[in-house]
N, C-alpha and C positions, 0 to 999 in steps of 0.2 A: 418517526424522525430521527434523529442523528442526534444521541446526547454526546455532547461535547463536554460538557462537567463532569461527567461520570468516565469520558477517557482521556481526561488528563488527571482524574483522581490516578485510575488506574496504571498511566504512564511514569508520575511522579513515584508508586511503590515501584514497579519494576525498574526504573533510572535509580530507584537509592540503593536496590538489591545490588543489580548490574554490578554499579560503581563500586560498592561494597568488594564483594568478590573480586573484582578484579583487581582489586588494591590486595587480595588476598592471597591472591594468586601468582601475582608478580613477585609478593616477598617470599612464597614457596618456592617459585621458580627458581630462585636467586640461593636459597637455601639447598636448594637440593642439586644446584645443577643444571635444571631440567630444561633444554632446548623448547623442547613441546609445549611445557608449562609455561615460558615466557613468550612464546608465539601466540599458544591461545589468550596469555594476557593482552599480547597488542593486539590479538583481536577483538578483546572484552570492550577495550580504548574507544577503538574504532565503534562499537555498537553502542557504549554510553555516551558520544559525541552524537550518535543517530539518534537514540530517545531523547535529549536533551534537543536536538531540533525539532524533532517530533515536536514537544512539549513548546517549545517557542513558537511552532508554527498554528498549533490551535488555536496557543493566549494573542499570536497577530491577527488570528482569523476573526476575535472575538471584535476585535476593531469596529464600530460603527464606518458607514459608509461618510463619503464625504464628495464636493463639490467635483473633485480629482476622480477619487474612487468609487463610482458612481454603485457599483456592484460590492465595494465594500472590498474585505482583505479574501473571502472567502479561497482564492487561487492559491494563500500562501500554504497549504498544508499540500494541497497537490504537488506543489513546486518542492515540498519537504519528503515527500515520498519518492519524485523525480530523483533526486538528488540519494537520497538514501538507500534507490534501487542501484545509482549508480556504483554508490561506496562499496554497496553487498556484491557487484560484480565484480569488481576489483581487488575486493578483499580475495574470493573466489580465484580469481589466477593467481593471485600470492599463494596461494594456498597451494595449488597444481606445483605453481616453478618448485617453491620450498619441497613440494614430495619428490620431483623430481630431485633435487639436488641432493636431499638425503637419501635418493636411492642409490649415491655414486657414494654416500660418505653417511650411512647413520650414526645418527648422533646416541652414546649410549646416556641413561638417563638413570637414577633411580623410582627403583618403578615402584615401590611399596610407597611411599612420601605422594610420589605421581598417581596413584589409585585413590589413595585419600583425597584427594584435594579435588578431582576431577569426580569422584562421588558426590560430594560438597556442591560443584557447581552443579551438575544432574539435577539436586534439588532448586538449587535456586531458580535456574533455569525453567523447570519445572512448574515450580510456581507462578514464573513470568508468564510462561505461555499461556496458565490456564487463566490467569489477568485478564492478560489482551485476549485470548480466544471468544468472547462473546461478540466483542467490534470490528474484527478482524474482515467480518465480509461486507460489513456498514463502510468502514473509512478506508479509503486509498491508505493515508497516513497514519491509522493505530495497523494495515495491512506488512506496512512499511517495517515498523518497530515491532510487530510477531516478527516477522521471518528475518527481522536482525534475531533476535531470541531465540527461534528455530534453528538458526544456525549453530549460536551459541549451545545450544542443548544437543545438534550435533558432536559438537566437537567435541563436548566431554564425554559421548558416549565414545566418540572414536578414541580417544585419550586413554577411557577406562577398559575399551576392549584390546589396544596396543596394549595398556602396561601390565593388562591380566597375561598376554601373550609372551611378553617378556619376562615377567616374572616366571613364566613354568617352563616357556623353554628357550630364553635366551636369544630368542629372532628377534633381531633391530628392526627388521624391515619391515614389524607391523605398522611404525609409528609413521612413514611415510605413505605405504597403502592405504590404508584408513585415513588420513590426512588429504592423500587424492578424491578418496572414494565420497567425504563429505563435500569436497569442491565441486566435484561433480554432480553432487543431489543437489546444490542449492544452486547453481546456473540456471536451469530451467524455469523453474518457476521465481529469479529473481527476475529474467527478461520477459517473461509476461507482463508482471507486476510494471515495468520497464516501457511496456509498449500501450498498457492501459491510461498510464499518466500522458504520454504522448501521446495519443489517442484523444483525451479531455484537451488537451493543451493547444489541441489542433481544431476542437472545437469540433469532432465529430458524435453521428449519431451513440447515443450511449447503447451498448448494449442489450439491456432491457427492453427500446424501444423498437418497433417495426415502422416505418415511416409507412411505407405505403399504409399498414392494415389502419394505423390515423389518421390517413386521408379519408380513409374509405367510411371511416366510424364519421366524421366530421360533416361528409355528403350524406350523411342518413339522420341529420340536424334537420329537419323541416324548414324550409325557407332556404335552404342553399343553393345553389345553384355550383359555384363551381370552387376551387379551392385551390391556392398556387402558392408559391415562393417560403414552401414550409422548413422550417430546420427547427431541430433541436439540438440541444449539448447542454452538459453539465458543466453547474459554475464548481463543484464539488460534489464529495462523495453525498449522497444525499439526497442532491436538491440540482434538478432537473429544472432546463425554461425551453420554454416555446415559443415561435414567433410563427404568422402567417396573414394572408390576405385569403379574404370569404368573398365569394360572389353569392348576393343576393337575391333573391325575386323580387322584394320589398324593403327598399333603405329604411320602409317604417317599423320593416319587423328588424332593424339592427342591431337595438340594444339587447332584446330579447333571445336573440341566435345568438349572439357572444354572449350573454351568460350561458345557456343552455350549452354552449362548446365548453365554456371554462369549468362549469362541473363535469360535463363527460372526462374531459382530460385528466381532470382530478382525478377521478373515480376508479376513469380506466387504466389510463396510465400512471396515477401519482405524480401529475406534471401544473404545481398551484402556481406556478408562474409566467405568466402568458403575457403573450402581445400579439391581440388580433386586430387587423385592420379590414373594416369593414366598405365592402365595394359594391356600384350597382350591377345589376345584372348583363351589363356592356362589354363582359369581358371577355376579347380574341382571343379564338384557338392558339394564337400563338402565345398569349400570355400564359397560358397555363402549364403546368407539371410541377415540381418541385422544384 
Protein backbone atom coordinates (compact mmCIF):
# COMPACT_ATOMS: atom_id res chain seq x y z
CA UNK A 1 0.00 0.00 0.00
CA UNK A 2 1.28 3.46 -0.91
CA UNK A 3 2.72 5.30 2.12
CA UNK A 4 1.79 8.92 1.43
CA UNK A 5 3.03 10.14 4.82
CA UNK A 6 6.53 8.81 4.13
CA UNK A 7 6.42 10.33 0.65
CA UNK A 8 5.43 13.69 2.12
CA UNK A 9 8.32 13.63 4.60
CA UNK A 10 10.81 12.86 1.84
CA UNK A 11 9.40 15.58 -0.39
CA UNK A 12 9.63 18.15 2.43
CA UNK A 13 13.34 17.37 2.94
CA UNK A 14 14.10 17.48 -0.80
CA UNK A 15 12.06 20.69 -1.22
CA UNK A 16 14.06 22.38 1.56
CA UNK A 17 17.41 21.25 0.12
CA UNK A 18 16.48 22.29 -3.42
CA UNK A 19 15.26 25.72 -2.34
CA UNK A 20 18.37 26.40 -0.23
CA UNK A 21 20.73 25.38 -3.02
CA UNK A 22 18.75 27.37 -5.58
CA UNK A 23 19.34 30.54 -3.54
CA UNK A 24 23.05 29.73 -3.14
CA UNK A 25 23.38 29.08 -6.87
CA UNK A 26 21.62 32.33 -7.78
CA UNK A 27 23.97 34.30 -5.50
CA UNK A 28 26.96 32.43 -6.90
CA UNK A 29 25.87 33.16 -10.44
CA UNK A 30 25.62 36.85 -9.65
CA UNK A 31 29.05 36.95 -7.98
CA UNK A 32 30.85 34.99 -10.70
CA UNK A 33 28.95 36.43 -13.65
CA UNK A 34 28.16 32.88 -14.80
CA UNK A 35 25.16 32.71 -17.07
CA UNK A 36 25.21 28.91 -16.80
CA UNK A 37 24.78 29.05 -13.03
CA UNK A 38 22.04 31.69 -13.25
CA UNK A 39 20.22 29.60 -15.85
CA UNK A 40 20.51 26.51 -13.66
CA UNK A 41 19.25 28.54 -10.69
CA UNK A 42 16.21 29.45 -12.78
CA UNK A 43 15.81 25.76 -13.61
CA UNK A 44 15.93 24.89 -9.92
CA UNK A 45 13.42 27.62 -9.13
CA UNK A 46 10.97 25.84 -11.42
CA UNK A 47 11.88 22.51 -9.84
CA UNK A 48 11.32 23.90 -6.34
CA UNK A 49 7.90 25.05 -7.46
CA UNK A 50 7.17 21.60 -8.90
CA UNK A 51 8.24 19.92 -5.64
CA UNK A 52 5.98 22.31 -3.75
CA UNK A 53 3.15 21.34 -6.10
CA UNK A 54 3.81 17.66 -5.43
CA UNK A 55 3.67 18.29 -1.67
CA UNK A 56 0.44 20.23 -2.01
CA UNK A 57 -1.07 17.42 -4.09
CA UNK A 58 -0.30 14.81 -1.40
CA UNK A 59 -1.79 17.03 1.29
CA UNK A 60 -4.85 17.69 -0.87
CA UNK A 61 -5.28 13.99 -1.65
CA UNK A 62 -5.53 13.25 2.08
CA UNK A 63 -8.79 15.19 2.33
CA UNK A 64 -11.81 12.94 3.00
CA UNK A 65 -14.43 12.19 0.39
CA UNK A 66 -17.52 14.40 0.21
CA UNK A 67 -20.97 13.98 -1.37
CA UNK A 68 -19.69 16.14 -4.26
CA UNK A 69 -16.34 14.29 -4.51
CA UNK A 70 -17.37 10.73 -3.73
CA UNK A 71 -13.98 9.30 -4.75
CA UNK A 72 -12.16 11.86 -2.62
CA UNK A 73 -9.23 13.88 -3.94
CA UNK A 74 -6.89 11.10 -5.02
CA UNK A 75 -6.68 12.45 -8.56
CA UNK A 76 -4.93 15.59 -7.22
CA UNK A 77 -1.68 13.61 -7.24
CA UNK A 78 -2.18 12.58 -10.87
CA UNK A 79 -2.97 16.18 -11.86
CA UNK A 80 0.22 17.35 -10.11
CA UNK A 81 2.25 14.71 -11.97
CA UNK A 82 0.72 15.89 -15.25
CA UNK A 83 1.55 19.52 -14.47
CA UNK A 84 5.11 18.59 -13.51
CA UNK A 85 5.58 16.61 -16.72
CA UNK A 86 4.44 19.57 -18.81
CA UNK A 87 6.79 21.89 -16.91
CA UNK A 88 9.70 19.48 -17.40
CA UNK A 89 9.07 19.33 -21.14
CA UNK A 90 8.99 23.13 -21.33
CA UNK A 91 12.25 23.29 -19.36
CA UNK A 92 13.85 20.76 -21.71
CA UNK A 93 12.82 22.77 -24.79
CA UNK A 94 14.11 25.94 -23.12
CA UNK A 95 17.47 24.24 -22.43
CA UNK A 96 17.71 23.22 -26.09
CA UNK A 97 16.83 26.74 -27.20
CA UNK A 98 19.44 28.27 -24.89
CA UNK A 99 22.03 25.76 -26.11
CA UNK A 100 21.29 26.76 -29.73
CA UNK A 101 21.73 30.43 -28.83
CA UNK A 102 25.03 29.76 -27.08
CA UNK A 103 26.46 27.84 -30.01
CA UNK A 104 26.57 31.17 -31.83
CA UNK A 105 27.73 33.22 -28.83
CA UNK A 106 29.28 31.00 -26.13
CA UNK A 107 29.40 33.00 -22.86
CA UNK A 108 32.60 33.42 -20.87
CA UNK A 109 32.37 32.18 -17.30
CA UNK A 110 34.58 31.94 -14.20
CA UNK A 111 35.21 28.21 -14.37
CA UNK A 112 36.62 27.59 -10.86
CA UNK A 113 33.67 29.07 -8.89
CA UNK A 114 31.35 27.45 -11.43
CA UNK A 115 32.97 24.06 -10.72
CA UNK A 116 32.76 24.40 -6.92
CA UNK A 117 29.11 25.51 -6.90
CA UNK A 118 28.12 22.76 -9.34
CA UNK A 119 29.89 20.14 -7.21
CA UNK A 120 27.91 21.22 -4.14
CA UNK A 121 24.74 21.04 -6.23
CA UNK A 122 25.62 17.51 -7.34
CA UNK A 123 25.81 16.35 -3.72
CA UNK A 124 22.51 18.05 -2.82
CA UNK A 125 20.72 16.59 -5.84
CA UNK A 126 22.18 13.11 -5.33
CA UNK A 127 20.88 13.04 -1.76
CA UNK A 128 17.47 14.18 -3.03
CA UNK A 129 17.42 11.42 -5.64
CA UNK A 130 18.27 8.81 -3.03
CA UNK A 131 15.43 10.00 -0.80
CA UNK A 132 12.85 9.83 -3.59
CA UNK A 133 14.08 6.79 -5.54
CA UNK A 134 12.34 4.25 -3.28
CA UNK A 135 8.87 5.69 -3.92
CA UNK A 136 9.29 6.85 -7.53
CA UNK A 137 8.11 3.48 -8.85
CA UNK A 138 4.94 3.54 -6.71
CA UNK A 139 3.63 7.09 -7.12
CA UNK A 140 3.42 9.12 -10.34
CA UNK A 141 3.47 12.25 -8.24
CA UNK A 142 6.74 11.27 -6.52
CA UNK A 143 8.09 10.02 -9.85
CA UNK A 144 7.50 13.48 -11.31
CA UNK A 145 9.38 15.04 -8.39
CA UNK A 146 12.14 12.44 -8.80
CA UNK A 147 12.53 13.37 -12.46
CA UNK A 148 12.75 17.03 -11.47
CA UNK A 149 15.65 16.23 -9.12
CA UNK A 150 17.19 13.94 -11.75
CA UNK A 151 17.17 16.81 -14.23
CA UNK A 152 18.90 18.98 -11.60
CA UNK A 153 21.51 16.26 -11.04
CA UNK A 154 22.18 16.04 -14.76
CA UNK A 155 22.39 19.81 -14.85
CA UNK A 156 25.03 19.76 -12.10
CA UNK A 157 26.99 17.04 -13.93
CA UNK A 158 26.79 19.01 -17.14
CA UNK A 159 28.00 22.20 -15.46
CA UNK A 160 30.87 20.28 -13.80
CA UNK A 161 31.95 18.70 -17.08
CA UNK A 162 31.66 21.98 -18.94
CA UNK A 163 33.58 23.88 -16.26
CA UNK A 164 36.41 21.30 -16.29
CA UNK A 165 36.69 21.48 -20.09
CA UNK A 166 36.60 25.28 -20.04
CA UNK A 167 39.16 25.35 -17.21
CA UNK A 168 41.60 23.06 -19.00
CA UNK A 169 41.08 24.05 -22.65
CA UNK A 170 39.27 27.38 -22.71
CA UNK A 171 36.69 25.84 -25.07
CA UNK A 172 33.46 27.69 -24.15
CA UNK A 173 31.34 25.67 -26.58
CA UNK A 174 31.38 22.87 -23.97
CA UNK A 175 28.66 24.73 -22.07
CA UNK A 176 25.94 24.62 -24.78
CA UNK A 177 26.92 21.11 -25.88
CA UNK A 178 26.37 19.65 -22.41
CA UNK A 179 23.22 21.72 -21.98
CA UNK A 180 21.72 20.26 -25.17
CA UNK A 181 22.66 16.73 -24.08
CA UNK A 182 20.84 17.22 -20.77
CA UNK A 183 17.72 18.50 -22.52
CA UNK A 184 17.69 15.55 -24.94
CA UNK A 185 18.12 13.08 -22.06
CA UNK A 186 15.15 14.47 -20.11
CA UNK A 187 12.60 14.61 -22.96
CA UNK A 188 11.87 10.86 -23.62
CA UNK A 189 11.52 10.02 -19.90
CA UNK A 190 9.25 12.97 -19.30
CA UNK A 191 7.18 12.13 -22.38
CA UNK A 192 6.56 8.62 -21.03
CA UNK A 193 5.40 10.02 -17.69
CA UNK A 194 3.12 12.45 -19.53
CA UNK A 195 1.53 9.54 -21.42
CA UNK A 196 1.12 7.54 -18.19
CA UNK A 197 -0.71 10.37 -16.43
CA UNK A 198 -2.89 11.07 -19.48
CA UNK A 199 -3.76 7.34 -19.61
CA UNK A 200 -4.95 7.47 -15.99
CA UNK A 201 -7.02 10.61 -16.58
CA UNK A 202 -8.62 8.89 -19.60
CA UNK A 203 -9.46 5.98 -17.24
CA UNK A 204 -7.44 3.54 -19.31
CA UNK A 205 -6.77 0.00 -18.13
CA UNK A 206 -3.69 -0.10 -15.85
CA UNK A 207 -0.55 -1.38 -17.57
CA UNK A 208 -0.21 -4.22 -15.05
CA UNK A 209 -3.74 -5.53 -15.71
CA UNK A 210 -4.58 -7.81 -18.66
CA UNK A 211 -8.34 -7.42 -19.04
CA UNK A 212 -8.76 -10.67 -21.00
CA UNK A 213 -6.89 -12.67 -18.35
CA UNK A 214 -8.96 -11.00 -15.62
CA UNK A 215 -12.22 -12.03 -17.30
CA UNK A 216 -10.92 -15.58 -17.78
CA UNK A 217 -10.15 -15.77 -14.05
CA UNK A 218 -13.65 -14.55 -13.20
CA UNK A 219 -15.16 -17.22 -15.46
CA UNK A 220 -13.24 -19.89 -13.53
CA UNK A 221 -15.21 -19.07 -10.37
CA UNK A 222 -17.78 -21.86 -9.83
CA UNK A 223 -21.30 -20.72 -10.74
CA UNK A 224 -20.24 -17.93 -13.13
CA UNK A 225 -21.81 -18.29 -16.58
CA UNK A 226 -20.59 -15.12 -18.26
CA UNK A 227 -19.04 -11.73 -17.55
CA UNK A 228 -19.47 -8.47 -19.44
CA UNK A 229 -19.10 -4.69 -19.16
CA UNK A 230 -15.81 -5.10 -17.29
CA UNK A 231 -13.85 -1.93 -16.60
CA UNK A 232 -10.60 -1.47 -14.67
CA UNK A 233 -9.09 1.96 -14.07
CA UNK A 234 -6.68 3.78 -11.77
CA UNK A 235 -7.81 6.40 -9.26
CA UNK A 236 -4.23 7.28 -8.31
CA UNK A 237 -0.91 5.45 -8.06
CA UNK A 238 -1.38 2.20 -6.12
CA UNK A 239 -5.19 2.34 -6.14
CA UNK A 240 -7.00 0.51 -8.96
CA UNK A 241 -10.77 0.00 -9.25
CA UNK A 242 -12.90 -2.51 -11.13
CA UNK A 243 -16.56 -2.73 -12.10
CA UNK A 244 -18.37 -5.44 -14.04
CA UNK A 245 -21.51 -7.51 -14.60
CA UNK A 246 -21.45 -11.22 -13.76
CA UNK A 247 -24.08 -13.71 -14.94
CA UNK A 248 -24.59 -16.64 -12.57
CA UNK A 249 -26.33 -19.99 -12.95
CA UNK A 250 -28.28 -19.60 -9.71
CA UNK A 251 -29.02 -16.09 -8.34
CA UNK A 252 -29.24 -17.59 -4.84
CA UNK A 253 -25.47 -18.12 -4.98
CA UNK A 254 -24.90 -14.49 -6.00
CA UNK A 255 -23.43 -13.20 -2.72
CA UNK A 256 -21.03 -16.12 -2.32
CA UNK A 257 -19.89 -15.83 -5.95
CA UNK A 258 -19.43 -12.06 -5.59
CA UNK A 259 -17.28 -12.52 -2.47
CA UNK A 260 -15.19 -15.16 -4.25
CA UNK A 261 -14.61 -12.79 -7.19
CA UNK A 262 -13.60 -9.96 -4.88
CA UNK A 263 -11.12 -12.19 -3.05
CA UNK A 264 -9.63 -13.41 -6.32
CA UNK A 265 -9.30 -9.88 -7.71
CA UNK A 266 -7.47 -8.67 -4.61
CA UNK A 267 -5.13 -11.67 -4.39
CA UNK A 268 -4.49 -12.13 -8.12
CA UNK A 269 -4.57 -8.55 -9.43
CA UNK A 270 -4.23 -6.34 -6.34
CA UNK A 271 -7.64 -4.72 -6.92
CA UNK A 272 -9.40 -3.99 -3.63
CA UNK A 273 -12.05 -1.50 -4.81
CA UNK A 274 -14.69 -3.42 -6.80
CA UNK A 275 -18.27 -2.93 -7.91
CA UNK A 276 -19.86 -6.16 -9.18
CA UNK A 277 -23.42 -6.50 -10.43
CA UNK A 278 -24.78 -10.05 -10.26
CA UNK A 279 -27.33 -11.08 -12.94
CA UNK A 280 -29.20 -14.29 -13.68
CA UNK A 281 -28.17 -16.63 -16.49
CA UNK A 282 -30.45 -15.01 -19.09
CA UNK A 283 -27.61 -12.86 -20.46
CA UNK A 284 -28.01 -12.65 -24.21
CA UNK A 285 -24.91 -13.27 -26.40
CA UNK A 286 -25.18 -9.71 -27.73
CA UNK A 287 -24.72 -8.37 -24.22
CA UNK A 288 -21.49 -10.20 -23.62
CA UNK A 289 -18.04 -8.73 -23.97
CA UNK A 290 -16.07 -5.89 -22.45
